[in-house]
N, C-alpha and C positions, 0 to 999 in steps of 0.2 A: 259439213267438217264438224271432227271428235277435234275434242281439248285437246289433245296432242299435236295433231296438224296444227290446228288456230298456233299451239306454241313454237313450233316447228317454222312454222312460215316468215310468227313475228322476230324471232332469230336469225334467219337466213335481211330481209327488210334489214333490221336491225345495221348488216354487214356490204348487207345490198342494196344501199340507199335509193340511187339514180342512175338507170342504165350510160352504161360507157361511153356511147356512140354521140345522142345523138341527148345527153345527160335526161332526159325521161325521170320524173321518182315512177318507182314502183311502187303497185296497192299488192295485197292478199290475190286479185285473182291472176298476174302474173305469173303468180308462181304455182306451177301445176307437179304433183309429185307423179314418178314416170314407173318407182318399184320403189316397196317398202319392204323391211326386215325389220326381226327386233332389234337391230345396232345400229343399220347402215338404212338410208332412205338416199333414192337420185330422185334430183327432180332438177326441171327443165324453170327459169326462167327469163320467160321473152316478152321484149321490148312491143306493147301495144301502142308505140308511136312510129318503132322503126322498124320492128318486129326480131332485130340481135337475138341472140338469144346468147344463153350462159348456162349450161352444167354444173349445180352444183353436187355437192354428198356431205352427208349429215350422219357423223358417228355420232352415237347414244352410247352410250352405259360405256365397255366395254369392248368394245367392235374396233375391228382392227386399221385401220390407217392404211396399210397399206392394200388392205382390198378394196376401199376406197379410193385409192386414186389409180386400184388398177380399173376398179371399174369406168372411173370418169371417163380414163382414157378410155374403155372403148366405145363410150358416149360419143366420145368428141371426132373419136375416128373411124366411124357410122354412123354418125349422128339422128338423131328420133327413129322405134322402131315403126315401118310404114310408112319411110318417108325415104323417094325419091332424089335425085337431080339429073336421072337423067326423063328426056320424053313423053312422055304417051305414045304408044302405038295407035296409026290413023287409025285400028278398029275399034280401039279406045269409044266406049259407048258417049255421050256428046252429058250434058251432062253437068252440075256442082264439082269443080277436084273438093279431094278428100284430104282437108286440111290438118296441119299436131292436135291439133283442136278434139278435130272426130277422131282421133289416133288414141291418143289422151283420157277422152269419154270412153270406147269402146275398151279400155283397156281398166277405169275401174268399175266401167257394168263390168267385165270376167272374174272381175279379181271378188266378186260375191253373187256373180251365177254358179248355179250349183246346178246347173247338165242336165235340165229336167226341160226340150227343148216341146214338149207338149203340152208342155201348161203355157209357157212364151208364149205356142204361138196358137192356145187355144180362144175358140170363138166368144164373145163377152157374154 
C-alpha cells in the first residue's frame, strides 16, 4: 500500500469511525479501493462484523464532486462489480463462492498486469 493510499484511508477512517449498523470500529483493512483516478478514488468500506457496506468517493485536488456523486450513484445501484444477488444456476461448479474480496483482489492484480499471459503461466 503506497503512502497516498494510507493517507486516503486514514481520512476515510476519521470520517467513518464506526459501522452505522453494528457500531464496530473500522480498521484500514476494511477499506477497499475499487477504482483510482488522479482526482477521484472510489472505495468500499465493509464492516468485518455485520458485512454492511458503504461506498465512498474521495475527490482529490481539483476533482469534480458531481462526477463523484454520479459514480457513487452507479455503484449503489449496481453494487460491487462481479457480485450478483441472483442465485447460481444448478449447473454451477461446486467449490468456494467468489467473494467481494476475491473480486477486489483480482481488480488490484489487473490494475498492474501488463498482459503477458505467457510469462504469467510459464512453468518455473
